[in-house]
Structures are given as C-alpha cells and as structure tokens.
mmCIF file of the C-alpha atoms, coordinates in Angstrom:
data_MODEL
# 
_entry.id   MODEL 
# 
loop_
_atom_site.group_PDB 
_atom_site.id 
_atom_site.type_symbol 
_atom_site.label_atom_id 
_atom_site.label_alt_id 
_atom_site.label_comp_id 
_atom_site.label_asym_id 
_atom_site.label_entity_id 
_atom_site.label_seq_id 
_atom_site.pdbx_PDB_ins_code 
_atom_site.Cartn_x 
_atom_site.Cartn_y 
_atom_site.Cartn_z 
_atom_site.occupancy 
_atom_site.B_iso_or_equiv 
_atom_site.pdbx_formal_charge 
_atom_site.auth_seq_id 
_atom_site.auth_comp_id 
_atom_site.auth_asym_id 
_atom_site.auth_atom_id 
_atom_site.pdbx_PDB_model_num 
ATOM 1   C CA . MET A 1 1   ? 33.033  29.175  5.867   1.00 0.00 ? 1   MET A CA 1 
ATOM 2   C CA . MET A 1 2   ? 29.373  30.817  4.456   1.00 0.00 ? 2   MET A CA 1 
ATOM 3   C CA . LYS A 1 3   ? 29.451  28.726  1.210   1.00 0.00 ? 3   LYS A CA 1 
ATOM 4   C CA . LYS A 1 4   ? 29.239  25.675  3.609   1.00 0.00 ? 4   LYS A CA 1 
ATOM 5   C CA . ILE A 1 5   ? 26.699  26.784  5.865   1.00 0.00 ? 5   ILE A CA 1 
ATOM 6   C CA . LEU A 1 6   ? 24.239  27.393  2.433   1.00 0.00 ? 6   LEU A CA 1 
ATOM 7   C CA . THR A 1 7   ? 25.377  24.467  1.457   1.00 0.00 ? 7   THR A CA 1 
ATOM 8   C CA . ILE A 1 8   ? 24.206  22.915  4.641   1.00 0.00 ? 8   ILE A CA 1 
ATOM 9   C CA . ALA A 1 9   ? 21.484  25.074  4.686   1.00 0.00 ? 9   ALA A CA 1 
ATOM 10  C CA . LEU A 1 10  ? 20.508  23.845  0.784   1.00 0.00 ? 10  LEU A CA 1 
ATOM 11  C CA . LEU A 1 11  ? 20.823  20.112  1.316   1.00 0.00 ? 11  LEU A CA 1 
ATOM 12  C CA . THR A 1 12  ? 18.631  20.608  4.741   1.00 0.00 ? 12  THR A CA 1 
ATOM 13  C CA . LEU A 1 13  ? 15.465  22.523  2.423   1.00 0.00 ? 13  LEU A CA 1 
ATOM 14  C CA . LEU A 1 14  ? 16.577  19.651  -0.126  1.00 0.00 ? 14  LEU A CA 1 
ATOM 15  C CA . ALA A 1 15  ? 15.633  16.830  2.439   1.00 0.00 ? 15  ALA A CA 1 
ATOM 16  C CA . LEU A 1 16  ? 13.129  18.469  3.790   1.00 0.00 ? 16  LEU A CA 1 
ATOM 17  C CA . GLY A 1 17  ? 11.342  19.365  0.401   1.00 0.00 ? 17  GLY A CA 1 
ATOM 18  C CA . ALA A 1 18  ? 11.403  15.201  -0.319  1.00 0.00 ? 18  ALA A CA 1 
ATOM 19  C CA . ASN A 1 19  ? 9.968   14.422  2.708   1.00 0.00 ? 19  ASN A CA 1 
ATOM 20  C CA . ALA A 1 20  ? 6.878   16.789  1.936   1.00 0.00 ? 20  ALA A CA 1 
ATOM 21  C CA . GLN A 1 21  ? 6.188   15.283  -1.029  1.00 0.00 ? 21  GLN A CA 1 
ATOM 22  C CA . LEU A 1 22  ? 6.038   11.705  0.732   1.00 0.00 ? 22  LEU A CA 1 
ATOM 23  C CA . ASN A 1 23  ? 2.045   12.372  2.090   1.00 0.00 ? 23  ASN A CA 1 
ATOM 24  C CA . LYS A 1 24  ? 1.208   10.807  5.122   1.00 0.00 ? 24  LYS A CA 1 
ATOM 25  C CA . VAL A 1 25  ? -1.665  8.237   3.513   1.00 0.00 ? 25  VAL A CA 1 
ATOM 26  C CA . TYR A 1 26  ? -2.733  5.767   6.545   1.00 0.00 ? 26  TYR A CA 1 
ATOM 27  C CA . ASP A 1 27  ? -5.190  7.216   9.390   1.00 0.00 ? 27  ASP A CA 1 
ATOM 28  C CA . GLU A 1 28  ? -4.062  5.623   12.426  1.00 0.00 ? 28  GLU A CA 1 
ATOM 29  C CA . THR A 1 29  ? -7.462  6.488   14.387  1.00 0.00 ? 29  THR A CA 1 
ATOM 30  C CA . LEU A 1 30  ? -9.274  3.862   11.672  1.00 0.00 ? 30  LEU A CA 1 
ATOM 31  C CA . ASP A 1 31  ? -9.765  0.332   13.515  1.00 0.00 ? 31  ASP A CA 1 
ATOM 32  C CA . PRO A 1 32  ? -8.130  -1.761  10.718  1.00 0.00 ? 32  PRO A CA 1 
ATOM 33  C CA . MET A 1 33  ? -10.700 -4.840  11.307  1.00 0.00 ? 33  MET A CA 1 
ATOM 34  C CA . THR A 1 34  ? -13.531 -2.362  11.010  1.00 0.00 ? 34  THR A CA 1 
ATOM 35  C CA . GLN A 1 35  ? -11.558 -0.451  7.891   1.00 0.00 ? 35  GLN A CA 1 
ATOM 36  C CA . ILE A 1 36  ? -11.246 -4.251  6.313   1.00 0.00 ? 36  ILE A CA 1 
ATOM 37  C CA . ASP A 1 37  ? -14.567 -5.507  6.768   1.00 0.00 ? 37  ASP A CA 1 
ATOM 38  C CA . GLN A 1 38  ? -15.931 -1.981  4.872   1.00 0.00 ? 38  GLN A CA 1 
ATOM 39  C CA . ALA A 1 39  ? -13.704 -2.605  1.823   1.00 0.00 ? 39  ALA A CA 1 
ATOM 40  C CA . VAL A 1 40  ? -15.141 -5.813  2.007   1.00 0.00 ? 40  VAL A CA 1 
ATOM 41  C CA . LEU A 1 41  ? -18.688 -4.733  2.028   1.00 0.00 ? 41  LEU A CA 1 
ATOM 42  C CA . LYS A 1 42  ? -18.157 -2.417  -0.974  1.00 0.00 ? 42  LYS A CA 1 
ATOM 43  C CA . ALA A 1 43  ? -15.811 -4.271  -2.865  1.00 0.00 ? 43  ALA A CA 1 
ATOM 44  C CA . LYS A 1 44  ? -18.399 -7.599  -3.046  1.00 0.00 ? 44  LYS A CA 1 
ATOM 45  C CA . ALA A 1 45  ? -21.515 -4.586  -3.937  1.00 0.00 ? 45  ALA A CA 1 
ATOM 46  C CA . GLU A 1 46  ? -19.495 -3.045  -6.773  1.00 0.00 ? 46  GLU A CA 1 
ATOM 47  C CA . GLY A 1 47  ? -17.638 -6.291  -8.476  1.00 0.00 ? 47  GLY A CA 1 
ATOM 48  C CA . LYS A 1 48  ? -14.328 -5.879  -7.273  1.00 0.00 ? 48  LYS A CA 1 
ATOM 49  C CA . PHE A 1 49  ? -11.703 -6.828  -5.116  1.00 0.00 ? 49  PHE A CA 1 
ATOM 50  C CA . VAL A 1 50  ? -9.875  -5.284  -2.119  1.00 0.00 ? 50  VAL A CA 1 
ATOM 51  C CA . ILE A 1 51  ? -5.934  -4.243  -1.667  1.00 0.00 ? 51  ILE A CA 1 
ATOM 52  C CA . CYS A 1 52  ? -4.949  -3.811  1.655   1.00 0.00 ? 52  CYS A CA 1 
ATOM 53  C CA . GLN A 1 53  ? -1.615  -1.764  1.757   1.00 0.00 ? 53  GLN A CA 1 
ATOM 54  C CA . VAL A 1 54  ? -0.279  -2.814  5.162   1.00 0.00 ? 54  VAL A CA 1 
ATOM 55  C CA . GLY A 1 55  ? 2.532   -0.692  6.563   1.00 0.00 ? 55  GLY A CA 1 
ATOM 56  C CA . GLY A 1 56  ? 2.346   2.904   7.966   1.00 0.00 ? 56  GLY A CA 1 
ATOM 57  C CA . ASN A 1 57  ? 3.168   6.296   7.903   1.00 0.00 ? 57  ASN A CA 1 
ATOM 58  C CA . TRP A 1 58  ? 6.622   5.252   9.715   1.00 0.00 ? 58  TRP A CA 1 
ATOM 59  C CA . CYS A 1 59  ? 7.951   3.487   6.668   1.00 0.00 ? 59  CYS A CA 1 
ATOM 60  C CA . PRO A 1 60  ? 9.182   5.149   3.762   1.00 0.00 ? 60  PRO A CA 1 
ATOM 61  C CA . TRP A 1 61  ? 8.892   3.066   1.523   1.00 0.00 ? 61  TRP A CA 1 
ATOM 62  C CA . CYS A 1 62  ? 5.360   2.263   2.225   1.00 0.00 ? 62  CYS A CA 1 
ATOM 63  C CA . LEU A 1 63  ? 4.963   5.971   1.843   1.00 0.00 ? 63  LEU A CA 1 
ATOM 64  C CA . LYS A 1 64  ? 6.598   5.951   -1.975  1.00 0.00 ? 64  LYS A CA 1 
ATOM 65  C CA . PHE A 1 65  ? 4.555   3.312   -2.597  1.00 0.00 ? 65  PHE A CA 1 
ATOM 66  C CA . ALA A 1 66  ? 1.631   5.257   -2.620  1.00 0.00 ? 66  ALA A CA 1 
ATOM 67  C CA . LYS A 1 67  ? 2.759   8.019   -3.771  1.00 0.00 ? 67  LYS A CA 1 
ATOM 68  C CA . PHE A 1 68  ? 4.000   6.386   -7.287  1.00 0.00 ? 68  PHE A CA 1 
ATOM 69  C CA . ILE A 1 69  ? 0.396   4.247   -7.858  1.00 0.00 ? 69  ILE A CA 1 
ATOM 70  C CA . THR A 1 70  ? -0.785  7.843   -7.181  1.00 0.00 ? 70  THR A CA 1 
ATOM 71  C CA . ASP A 1 71  ? 1.625   9.970   -9.678  1.00 0.00 ? 71  ASP A CA 1 
ATOM 72  C CA . ASP A 1 72  ? 0.984   7.114   -12.925 1.00 0.00 ? 72  ASP A CA 1 
ATOM 73  C CA . GLU A 1 73  ? -2.375  7.062   -14.450 1.00 0.00 ? 73  GLU A CA 1 
ATOM 74  C CA . SER A 1 74  ? -2.371  3.597   -15.968 1.00 0.00 ? 74  SER A CA 1 
ATOM 75  C CA . ILE A 1 75  ? -1.570  1.932   -12.125 1.00 0.00 ? 75  ILE A CA 1 
ATOM 76  C CA . ARG A 1 76  ? -4.306  4.470   -10.961 1.00 0.00 ? 76  ARG A CA 1 
ATOM 77  C CA . GLN A 1 77  ? -6.815  3.509   -13.765 1.00 0.00 ? 77  GLN A CA 1 
ATOM 78  C CA . ILE A 1 78  ? -6.451  0.404   -13.658 1.00 0.00 ? 78  ILE A CA 1 
ATOM 79  C CA . ILE A 1 79  ? -6.847  0.411   -9.317  1.00 0.00 ? 79  ILE A CA 1 
ATOM 80  C CA . GLU A 1 80  ? -9.864  2.665   -9.654  1.00 0.00 ? 80  GLU A CA 1 
ATOM 81  C CA . GLU A 1 81  ? -11.470 0.240   -12.587 1.00 0.00 ? 81  GLU A CA 1 
ATOM 82  C CA . ASN A 1 82  ? -10.733 -3.319  -10.463 1.00 0.00 ? 82  ASN A CA 1 
ATOM 83  C CA . PHE A 1 83  ? -10.181 -2.741  -6.180  1.00 0.00 ? 83  PHE A CA 1 
ATOM 84  C CA . VAL A 1 84  ? -11.299 -0.558  -3.251  1.00 0.00 ? 84  VAL A CA 1 
ATOM 85  C CA . TYR A 1 85  ? -7.921  0.265   -2.607  1.00 0.00 ? 85  TYR A CA 1 
ATOM 86  C CA . ILE A 1 86  ? -7.004  1.240   1.440   1.00 0.00 ? 86  ILE A CA 1 
ATOM 87  C CA . HIS A 1 87  ? -3.932  1.469   3.474   1.00 0.00 ? 87  HIS A CA 1 
ATOM 88  C CA . VAL A 1 88  ? -3.943  -0.617  6.364   1.00 0.00 ? 88  VAL A CA 1 
ATOM 89  C CA . ASN A 1 89  ? -1.850  0.788   9.364   1.00 0.00 ? 89  ASN A CA 1 
ATOM 90  C CA . TYR A 1 90  ? 0.166   -1.137  11.217  1.00 0.00 ? 90  TYR A CA 1 
ATOM 91  C CA . HIS A 1 91  ? 3.517   -0.580  13.299  1.00 0.00 ? 91  HIS A CA 1 
ATOM 92  C CA . PRO A 1 92  ? 5.210   -3.838  14.489  1.00 0.00 ? 92  PRO A CA 1 
ATOM 93  C CA . ARG A 1 93  ? 6.222   -1.777  17.802  1.00 0.00 ? 93  ARG A CA 1 
ATOM 94  C CA . LYS A 1 94  ? 2.534   -0.728  18.732  1.00 0.00 ? 94  LYS A CA 1 
ATOM 95  C CA . SER A 1 95  ? -0.345  -2.167  17.492  1.00 0.00 ? 95  SER A CA 1 
ATOM 96  C CA . GLY A 1 96  ? -0.418  -4.816  19.796  1.00 0.00 ? 96  GLY A CA 1 
ATOM 97  C CA . GLU A 1 97  ? -3.140  -7.911  20.514  1.00 0.00 ? 97  GLU A CA 1 
ATOM 98  C CA . ALA A 1 98  ? -5.623  -6.152  17.907  1.00 0.00 ? 98  ALA A CA 1 
ATOM 99  C CA . GLY A 1 99  ? -2.419  -5.721  15.120  1.00 0.00 ? 99  GLY A CA 1 
ATOM 100 C CA . LYS A 1 100 ? -1.577  -9.252  15.508  1.00 0.00 ? 100 LYS A CA 1 
ATOM 101 C CA . ALA A 1 101 ? -5.461  -10.187 15.012  1.00 0.00 ? 101 ALA A CA 1 
ATOM 102 C CA . MET A 1 102 ? -5.264  -8.051  11.883  1.00 0.00 ? 102 MET A CA 1 
ATOM 103 C CA . LEU A 1 103 ? -2.605  -9.565  10.238  1.00 0.00 ? 103 LEU A CA 1 
ATOM 104 C CA . LYS A 1 104 ? -3.372  -13.442 10.819  1.00 0.00 ? 104 LYS A CA 1 
ATOM 105 C CA . ARG A 1 105 ? -6.798  -12.167 9.697   1.00 0.00 ? 105 ARG A CA 1 
ATOM 106 C CA . LEU A 1 106 ? -4.488  -11.287 6.471   1.00 0.00 ? 106 LEU A CA 1 
ATOM 107 C CA . GLY A 1 107 ? -2.457  -14.517 5.742   1.00 0.00 ? 107 GLY A CA 1 
ATOM 108 C CA . ASN A 1 108 ? 0.355   -13.225 8.188   1.00 0.00 ? 108 ASN A CA 1 
ATOM 109 C CA . ALA A 1 109 ? 0.699   -10.536 5.603   1.00 0.00 ? 109 ALA A CA 1 
ATOM 110 C CA . GLY A 1 110 ? 3.592   -9.191  7.909   1.00 0.00 ? 110 GLY A CA 1 
ATOM 111 C CA . ARG A 1 111 ? 6.142   -12.489 7.134   1.00 0.00 ? 111 ARG A CA 1 
ATOM 112 C CA . PHE A 1 112 ? 7.060   -9.771  4.179   1.00 0.00 ? 112 PHE A CA 1 
ATOM 113 C CA . GLY A 1 113 ? 7.570   -6.514  5.430   1.00 0.00 ? 113 GLY A CA 1 
ATOM 114 C CA . TYR A 1 114 ? 6.699   -3.015  4.886   1.00 0.00 ? 114 TYR A CA 1 
ATOM 115 C CA . PRO A 1 115 ? 4.695   -2.292  2.877   1.00 0.00 ? 115 PRO A CA 1 
ATOM 116 C CA . VAL A 1 116 ? 2.929   -6.017  2.005   1.00 0.00 ? 116 VAL A CA 1 
ATOM 117 C CA . LEU A 1 117 ? -0.307  -5.712  -0.394  1.00 0.00 ? 117 LEU A CA 1 
ATOM 118 C CA . VAL A 1 118 ? -3.203  -8.591  0.240   1.00 0.00 ? 118 VAL A CA 1 
ATOM 119 C CA . VAL A 1 119 ? -5.625  -8.730  -2.408  1.00 0.00 ? 119 VAL A CA 1 
ATOM 120 C CA . LEU A 1 120 ? -9.127  -9.987  -0.328  1.00 0.00 ? 120 LEU A CA 1 
ATOM 121 C CA . ASP A 1 121 ? -12.026 -10.889 -2.586  1.00 0.00 ? 121 ASP A CA 1 
ATOM 122 C CA . GLY A 1 122 ? -15.768 -9.664  -2.078  1.00 0.00 ? 122 GLY A CA 1 
ATOM 123 C CA . ASP A 1 123 ? -15.908 -12.628 0.715   1.00 0.00 ? 123 ASP A CA 1 
ATOM 124 C CA . GLY A 1 124 ? -12.888 -11.001 2.726   1.00 0.00 ? 124 GLY A CA 1 
ATOM 125 C CA . LYS A 1 125 ? -10.944 -14.159 1.725   1.00 0.00 ? 125 LYS A CA 1 
ATOM 126 C CA . VAL A 1 126 ? -7.243  -13.937 0.791   1.00 0.00 ? 126 VAL A CA 1 
ATOM 127 C CA . VAL A 1 127 ? -6.030  -14.394 -2.571  1.00 0.00 ? 127 VAL A CA 1 
ATOM 128 C CA . HIS A 1 128 ? -2.321  -13.120 -2.623  1.00 0.00 ? 128 HIS A CA 1 
ATOM 129 C CA . ILE A 1 129 ? -0.646  -11.398 -0.808  1.00 0.00 ? 129 ILE A CA 1 
ATOM 130 C CA . GLN A 1 130 ? 2.319   -9.455  -2.185  1.00 0.00 ? 130 GLN A CA 1 
ATOM 131 C CA . ASN A 1 131 ? 6.107   -8.602  -1.099  1.00 0.00 ? 131 ASN A CA 1 
ATOM 132 C CA . SER A 1 132 ? 6.531   -5.309  -2.214  1.00 0.00 ? 132 SER A CA 1 
ATOM 133 C CA . ALA A 1 133 ? 10.489  -5.659  -2.563  1.00 0.00 ? 133 ALA A CA 1 
ATOM 134 C CA . TYR A 1 134 ? 9.687   -7.678  -5.752  1.00 0.00 ? 134 TYR A CA 1 
ATOM 135 C CA . LEU A 1 135 ? 8.012   -4.123  -6.913  1.00 0.00 ? 135 LEU A CA 1 
ATOM 136 C CA . GLU A 1 136 ? 10.744  -2.087  -6.132  1.00 0.00 ? 136 GLU A CA 1 
ATOM 137 C CA . ASP A 1 137 ? 13.161  -0.314  -8.643  1.00 0.00 ? 137 ASP A CA 1 
ATOM 138 C CA . GLY A 1 138 ? 16.742  1.221   -6.757  1.00 0.00 ? 138 GLY A CA 1 
ATOM 139 C CA . GLU A 1 139 ? 14.837  3.692   -4.789  1.00 0.00 ? 139 GLU A CA 1 
ATOM 140 C CA . SER A 1 140 ? 11.763  3.452   -5.914  1.00 0.00 ? 140 SER A CA 1 
ATOM 141 C CA . TYR A 1 141 ? 9.307   1.205   -7.728  1.00 0.00 ? 141 TYR A CA 1 
ATOM 142 C CA . ASN A 1 142 ? 9.184   -0.228  -11.277 1.00 0.00 ? 142 ASN A CA 1 
ATOM 143 C CA . GLN A 1 143 ? 6.085   0.575   -13.201 1.00 0.00 ? 143 GLN A CA 1 
ATOM 144 C CA . LYS A 1 144 ? 6.001   -2.641  -15.499 1.00 0.00 ? 144 LYS A CA 1 
ATOM 145 C CA . LYS A 1 145 ? 6.337   -5.070  -12.156 1.00 0.00 ? 145 LYS A CA 1 
ATOM 146 C CA . VAL A 1 146 ? 3.750   -2.807  -10.673 1.00 0.00 ? 146 VAL A CA 1 
ATOM 147 C CA . LEU A 1 147 ? 1.515   -2.922  -13.051 1.00 0.00 ? 147 LEU A CA 1 
ATOM 148 C CA . ASP A 1 148 ? 1.853   -6.499  -14.013 1.00 0.00 ? 148 ASP A CA 1 
ATOM 149 C CA . PHE A 1 149 ? 0.766   -6.733  -10.428 1.00 0.00 ? 149 PHE A CA 1 
ATOM 150 C CA . PHE A 1 150 ? -2.331  -5.603  -10.118 1.00 0.00 ? 150 PHE A CA 1 
ATOM 151 C CA . LYS A 1 151 ? -3.454  -7.040  -13.717 1.00 0.00 ? 151 LYS A CA 1 
ATOM 152 C CA . HIS A 1 152 ? -2.858  -10.164 -12.563 1.00 0.00 ? 152 HIS A CA 1 
ATOM 153 C CA . TRP A 1 153 ? -4.617  -9.705  -9.576  1.00 0.00 ? 153 TRP A CA 1 
ATOM 154 C CA . THR A 1 154 ? -8.243  -8.359  -10.916 1.00 0.00 ? 154 THR A CA 1 
ATOM 155 C CA . PRO A 1 155 ? -11.279 -10.654 -10.666 1.00 0.00 ? 155 PRO A CA 1 
ATOM 156 C CA . ALA A 1 156 ? -11.610 -11.034 -13.864 1.00 0.00 ? 156 ALA A CA 1 
ATOM 157 C CA . ALA A 1 157 ? -7.958  -12.150 -14.318 1.00 0.00 ? 157 ALA A CA 1 
ATOM 158 C CA . VAL A 1 158 ? -8.489  -14.640 -11.178 1.00 0.00 ? 158 VAL A CA 1 
ATOM 159 C CA . ASN A 1 159 ? -12.503 -15.897 -12.294 1.00 0.00 ? 159 ASN A CA 1 
ATOM 160 C CA . PRO A 1 160 ? -12.146 -15.407 -15.950 1.00 0.00 ? 160 PRO A CA 1 
ATOM 161 C CA . LYS A 1 161 ? -15.280 -15.782 -17.823 1.00 0.00 ? 161 LYS A CA 1 
ATOM 162 C CA . GLU A 1 162 ? -15.546 -19.036 -20.056 1.00 0.00 ? 162 GLU A CA 1 
# 
C-alpha cells in the first residue's frame, strides 16, 4: 500500500513539474489590437516583420511552442534578427466581439486552431498565416520545420533585394 502511495505521489510531482516548466506567456490584460498596432510600429521602424502567436495560457500547445522557440538558440536568433514577436491572447469562449474583430484583422487565423502564427509586414498587412500543427513532431515541435518556417517568412525572403 505504501509503495502505491509513493508511486502516485511521484507521478503527481512529475506532472506538476512538467506543467511548471511551461511559463504563461500571454498577458490577458493587454488589448490585442493595441498590442498588434504597437508591434507593427516597432517592426516598421526596425525593418522587421511581426509574428503574432495567437492563443492563450489555456492552450498547452501554445505554451509548448513558446518554450520550444525560446529554448532553441538558432530559432531564437532568427526571430530576434527578423521579427517583433508577440503573444496575442485569445480565448474562443471568452474573448467576445473584441476577439472576433482581432481575428478578422489577422485574416481569420483562428480557423487553423491554436497556436496559430500570423506574419504581418511593417504596414500591418497579413503576409502569411501558419497552421502550427504542420510544425509539430510527436508531443513537441520539429526544429527543422520551425526554423524553415521562420527563414521563409523573413522580410529578406519575402522581399528580396535584386
């Protein structure tokens, strides 16, 4: 009986530890439209694009993706050099009309599920919407696919100088 209790306690601690590693990255107090506007202004000034990672702290895959791109040095570097990266909070059952307006602005990106990645140019125009399911690999993400996604949607890749 004691062995069974210890096993359950250990499994519970392991599960709690795994969830603790997934930091909440979505600020639910921000107005998403203002957040996007500010990111676009910054991107234009820096000659970058914006990546909107739309989802929420309620979404385990959203948090996994945030951790994945932060933990991988080569992915983190390409993001820092080419993008203003923001986590745009959206909850399908709680965001209401403001959330619908934000999704409309982002090309109705929610049709792909969450997280969904929306690339905006320096004028705020949607350049690409990425279904993150295509970047998955088992219970995580595929480093090569994620890196390729970011490389193919940099400002230089989209607008090459002749």
